[in-house]
C-alpha positions in Angstrom: 0.1 0.0 0.0 1.2 3.5 -1.0 0.2 6.6 1.0 -0.1 8.9 -2.0 -1.4 11.8 0.3 1.5 11.5 2.6 -0.7 9.7 5.4 -1.5 6.2 5.4 -5.3 6.4 6.0 -6.6 3.0 5.7 -5.8 -0.3 7.7 -2.9 -2.4 6.3 -3.3 -5.0 3.7 -1.5 -8.3 4.1 1.5 -7.0 2.3 1.5 -3.9 4.6 0.7 -5.7 7.9 2.4 -4.0 10.7 5.7 -5.9 12.0 5.1 -7.9 15.1 7.4 -10.8 15.6 6.7 -13.7 18.0 8.0 -13.5 21.4 11.3 -15.5 22.0 11.0 -18.6 24.0 11.7 -17.7 27.6 11.4 -13.8 26.9 10.0 -11.5 29.5 7.4 -9.8 27.0 7.1 -9.1 23.3 8.0 -5.3 22.6 6.9 -5.9 19.0 10.4 -5.1 17.7 12.2 -8.5 18.5 13.4 -7.4 22.0 12.5 -8.3 25.5 10.6 -5.9 27.8 13.5 -5.4 30.1 15.8 -4.6 27.2 13.3 -2.0 25.7 12.8 -0.6 29.2 16.7 -0.2 29.6 17.1 1.4 26.4 14.2 3.9 26.9 15.7 4.7 30.3 19.2 5.2 29.0 18.4 7.0 25.9 15.9 9.4 27.5 18.4 9.9 30.5 21.3 10.6 28.3 19.3 13.0 25.9 17.9 14.9 28.9 21.3 15.4 30.5 22.9 16.4 27.2 20.1 19.0 26.7 20.5 20.1 30.5 24.2 20.4 29.9 23.6 22.6 26.9 21.3 24.9 28.9 23.8 25.1 31.6 26.7 26.2 29.2 24.3 28.9 27.8 23.6 30.2 31.5 27.4 30.0 32.2 28.1 32.0 29.2 25.5 34.6 30.1 27.0 34.8 33.6 30.5 35.2 32.2 29.4 38.0 30.0 27.8 39.7 32.9 30.8 39.3 35.0 33.0 40.7 32.3 30.7 43.8 32.3 30.9 44.1 35.9 34.6 43.8 36.1 34.9 46.7 33.5 32.7 48.9 35.7 34.7 48.2 38.8 37.7 50.3 37.7 36.0 53.6 37.0 34.0 53.1 40.1 37.1 52.7 42.2 38.8 55.6 40.4 35.8 57.9 41.3 36.2 57.0 45.0 40.0 57.4 44.8 39.5 61.1 43.4 37.0 61.8 46.2 39.6 60.6 48.8 42.2 62.8 47.3 39.9 65.8 47.4 39.1 65.1 50.9 43.0 65.1 51.7 43.4 68.4 50.0 40.6 70.0 51.9 42.1 68.7 55.0 39.3 66.2 55.8 37.1 69.0 57.1 34.8 68.0 60.1 32.2 70.3 61.4 34.1 71.6 64.2 37.3 72.2 62.1 35.1 74.3 59.7 33.8 76.2 62.4 37.1 77.1 64.1 38.8 77.8 60.8 36.3 80.0 59.3 37.2 83.6 59.2 33.5 84.8 58.4 30.0 83.4 58.4 30.3 83.2 54.5 33.4 81.3 54.9 31.8 79.0 57.3 29.0 78.3 54.9 31.4 77.7 51.9 33.3 75.1 54.0 30.0 73.6 55.1 28.8 73.1 51.5 32.3 71.8 50.6 32.0 69.2 53.2 28.5 68.1 52.4 29.4 67.8 48.7 32.4 65.6 49.4 30.4 63.5 51.7 27.5 62.8 49.5 30.0 62.0 46.6 31.8 59.7 48.7 28.9 57.9 50.0 27.3 57.4 46.6 30.6 56.1 45.0 31.1 53.9 47.9 27.6 52.5 47.4 28.0 52.1 43.8 31.3 50.2 44.3 29.9 47.9 46.9 26.9 47.1 44.7 29.2 46.3 41.8 31.3 44.0 44.0 28.1 42.1 45.3 27.1 41.6 41.7 30.5 40.3 40.8 30.2 37.9 43.8 26.9 36.7 42.6 28.1 36.2 39.1 30.9 34.1 40.2 28.7 32.0 42.3 26.2 31.4 39.3 29.3 30.3 37.1 30.6 27.9 39.9 27.1 26.4 40.2 26.8 25.9 36.5 30.2 24.2 36.4 29.2 21.8 39.0 26.0 21.1 37.3 27.7 20.4 34.0 30.0 17.9 35.8 26.8 16.2 37.2 25.2 16.1 33.6 28.5 14.6 32.2 28.3 11.8 34.8 24.7 11.1 34.1 25.6 10.9 30.4 28.4 8.7 31.1 26.4 6.3 33.0 23.5 6.2 30.7 25.9 5.4 27.8 27.3 2.5 29.7 23.8 1.5 30.7 22.5 1.3 27.1 25.7 -0.4 25.8 25.6 -3.1 28.5 22.0 -3.9 28.0 22.6 -4.4 24.3 25.7 -6.4 24.8 23.9 -8.6 27.1 21.2 -9.1 24.6 23.3 -9.7 21.7 25.5 -12.1 23.5 28.4 -12.9 21.2 27.3 -10.7 18.4 29.8 -8.9 16.2 30.4 -5.3 15.4 28.1 -3.1 13.4 28.0 0.0 11.3 25.3 2.3 10.4 23.5 2.6 6.9 25.4 3.2 4.1 25.5 6.8 2.6 25.0 10.1 4.0 21.9 11.7 5.7 19.1 13.5 4.1 19.8 17.2 3.7 16.3 18.3 4.6 15.9 19.9 7.9 12.9 19.0 10.0 10.7 21.7 11.8 11.4 21.6 15.5 8.8 20.1 17.8 7.3 22.5 20.3 9.4 22.9 23.6 8.6 24.4 27.0 9.9 28.1 27.7 12.8 26.4 29.6 13.8 24.5 26.4 12.5 21.1 27.6 10.5 18.9 25.7 6.8 18.7 27.3 5.3 15.5 28.6 2.8 14.3 26.2 -0.1 11.8 26.1 -1.4 9.5 23.4 -3.9 12.5 22.5 -3.9 12.7 18.8 -5.6 10.3 16.3 -3.2 8.2 14.5 -3.9 8.6 10.7 -2.2 5.2 9.9 -4.4 3.0 12.3 -7.4 3.3 14.6 -5.2 4.1 17.6 -3.6 7.5 18.9 -0.2 9.2 18.8 1.5 11.8 20.9 1.7 15.2 19.2 5.4 14.9 18.9 5.3 11.5 17.1 2.7 12.9 14.7 4.8 15.9 14.2 7.8 13.8 13.3 5.9 11.5 10.9 4.4 14.5 9.1 7.9 16.2 9.0 9.4 13.1 7.2 6.5 12.8 4.8 6.7 16.6 3.9 10.4 16.0 3.2 9.7 13.2 0.7 9.4 10.0 2.8 5.9 9.1 1.7 5.9 5.3 1.7 3.6 3.1 3.9 3.7 3.9 7.7 2.1 2.1 10.6 2.3 3.6 14.3 0.0 2.7 16.9 -0.6 -1.0 17.9 -1.4 -2.8 21.3 1.4 -5.1 22.6 3.2 -6.1 25.7 5.7 -3.2 26.0 7.5 -0.7 24.0 6.4 2.8 22.5 3.9 1.6 20.0 1.1 1.1 22.5 2.1 4.5 24.0 1.7 6.3 20.6 5.3 7.0 20.6 6.6 4.9 17.7 6.1 4.3 14.0 7.3 1.7 11.4 8.1 3.1 8.0 8.2 0.6 5.2 11.2 0.7 3.0 9.2 -1.0 -0.1 6.8 1.1 -2.1 4.0 -1.6 -1.5 4.4 -2.1 2.3 6.3 -4.2 4.6 7.7 -6.8 2.3 11.0 -9.0 2.2 14.5 -7.8 2.9 15.1 -4.3 1.3 17.5 -4.1 -1.4 18.5 -1.6 -4.1 16.3 1.5 -4.2 14.3 0.1 -1.0 17.6 -0.3 1.1 18.6 3.3 -0.1 15.3 4.6 1.1 15.6 3.0 4.3 19.2 4.4 4.8 18.1 7.8 3.9 15.2 7.8 6.3 17.1 6.5 9.1 19.8 9.0 8.6 16.9 11.8 8.4 15.7 10.9 11.8 19.2 10.9 13.2 20.1 14.2 11.6 16.9 15.9 13.1 17.1 13.8 16.5 17.3 16.9 18.5 14.7 18.9 16.7 12.1 16.1 16.7 12.8 14.5 20.0 14.0 11.0 18.7 14.5 8.2 21.4 16.1 5.8 19.1 16.0 4.3 15.5 16.1 0.7 14.6 17.2 -0.3 11.0 18.8 -3.5 9.4 19.7 -5.3 12.7 21.1 -2.2 14.1 19.9 0.3 16.5 21.0 3.9 16.7 21.1 5.5 20.1 21.8 9.2 21.0 24.5 8.1 23.5 26.3 5.5 21.4 25.5 5.7 17.6 24.9 2.5 15.8 25.0 -0.6 17.8 24.2 -4.2 16.7 20.5 -5.2 17.4 20.3 -8.9 16.8 17.1 -9.8 18.5 15.2 -10.8 15.4 14.0 -14.1 14.4 15.6 -14.2 11.0 12.5 -12.8 9.1 12.4 -9.2 7.8 10.0 -7.8 10.3 11.7 -8.8 13.4 15.1 -8.2 11.9 14.0 -4.6 10.8 15.3 -5.3 7.2 12.1 -4.1 5.6 11.3 -1.1 7.8 12.7 1.7 9.8 11.4 1.9 13.4 11.3 5.3 15.1 10.8 5.6 18.9 10.0 8.9 20.2 10.6 10.7 23.6 
């Protein structure tokens, strides 16, 4: 089946049946993608934790840069303010550091007393204002330094989280794949098209979303972000058959956070070759290139899984047929 309008609006035919491999013997739940429930949960937690820490790190670096720029401006103010205070001190010294009694005793007339009192008041006012401004600038300087120190500590914490999440994902895959060999990503480069960014909260974080939108590919539902990613891919030329929501034991499909994109023109067929393999390569790379803008959790294609923390890794949980091996469709999971 080919979605000529860019959306798959009808239920799949036999050729376009949504991938759903059988559970392996002794497995702890069918995730619909050839993996165990525990593996999928670990990959979800690791990838989401890694990306959230990476984005928090980026926000922290931005705040640090802003604080550093502010500190630089404050430092530039301190010199002139200190100079003003020094000038006042010198003026006070030249006038003999007049006090009320000295002004009274040394005045040779009432007019002289008034002049000296005026000078005394003027110097005092200027000195008080200059001192207050200098103190305020130094207080701002101290606060800016505290902000920078706090951001550095936060960045160290986020880097530690990213490292642990990366190790978590790779350990889970290594255990699941057992003695599997190495893997590389799809051949060819990514698609040059840039997807429109998914909506974010004012602080830059992706909002929590429920399965609240009608899934145009099934009778189920999707999160707004998943629907957005599918429409962006279709708008950028990836218009072959798509199937998203489906009930199953675990994974993102029953949550409306996953879609399977067929590589063949007529639906989910056999192992992709030629133009179909190229289509899948380009689509997988499209989602990877736009991972941050769309909110991608991970991508599975041709016995490999792409994780934000680790890039392409072996994903050998299939049963040897195209659906479970992901050799006839690109699986997209969303945050």
